[in-house]
C-alpha positions, 0 to 999 in steps of 0.5 A, a space after each residue: 500500500 503506497 503512502 498518501 500524497 500528503 505524507 510525501 509532501 510533508 516529507 519534502 517540507 521536512 527535508 527542505 527545512 532539515 537541509 537548511 539547518 544542516 547547512 547552517 542557513 537556519 538554527 535548529 530551534 528555528 527549524 523546529 518553529 517552522 515545522 511546528 514541533 519541539 527541537 528534540 523532535 527535529 533532532 530525531 527527524 535529523 537522525 532518521 534522515 541521516 540514517 535512512 535518507 529521504 524515506 526516513 522522513 515519511 510518517 509511517 503511521 499513514 500506512 496503517 489503518 486506524 486502530 479505532 476503525 469500526 466495520 462499515 456494517 456496524 456504523 450502518 446499523 447504528 445509523 439505521 437504529 437512530 433513523 428508524 427507532 430513536 429519531 428525535 433523541 439527543 446525542 447523550 440519550 442515544 449514546 446511553 441506549 447504544 451502550 446498553 445494547 448488547 448486540 451493538 458493541 461500538 462506543 461513541 468514539 467509534 461511531 461519532 467521528 464517522 462521516 456517515 453519521 455527521 448529518 445525523 449528529 447535526 440534526 440531533 438535539 444537544 443536551 444542555 448540562 445542568 451547570 449551563 442551565 443554572 446560569 
C-alpha cells in the first residue's frame, strides 16, 4: 500500500527545512518553529534522515489503518437504529441506549467521528448540562 500524497509532501517540507539547518542557513530551534514541533523532535527527524535518507522522513503511521476503525456494517446499523427507532433523541440519550445494547458493541468514539453519521449528529438535539442551565 503506497503512502498518501500528503505524507510525501510533508516529507519534502521536512527535508527542505532539515537541509537548511544542516547547512547552517537556519538554527535548529528555528527549524523546529517552522515545522511546528519541539527541537528534540527535529533532532530525531535529523537522525532518521541521516540514517535512512529521504524515506526516513515519511510518517509511517499513514500506512496503517486506524486502530479505532469500526466495520462499515456496524456504523450502518447504528445509523439505521437512530433513523428508524430513536429519531428525535439527543446525542447523550442515544449514546446511553447504544451502550446498553448488547448486540451493538461500538462506543461513541467509534461511531461519532464517522462521516456517515455527521448529518445525523447535526440534526440531533444537544443536551444542555445542568451547570449551563443554572446560569
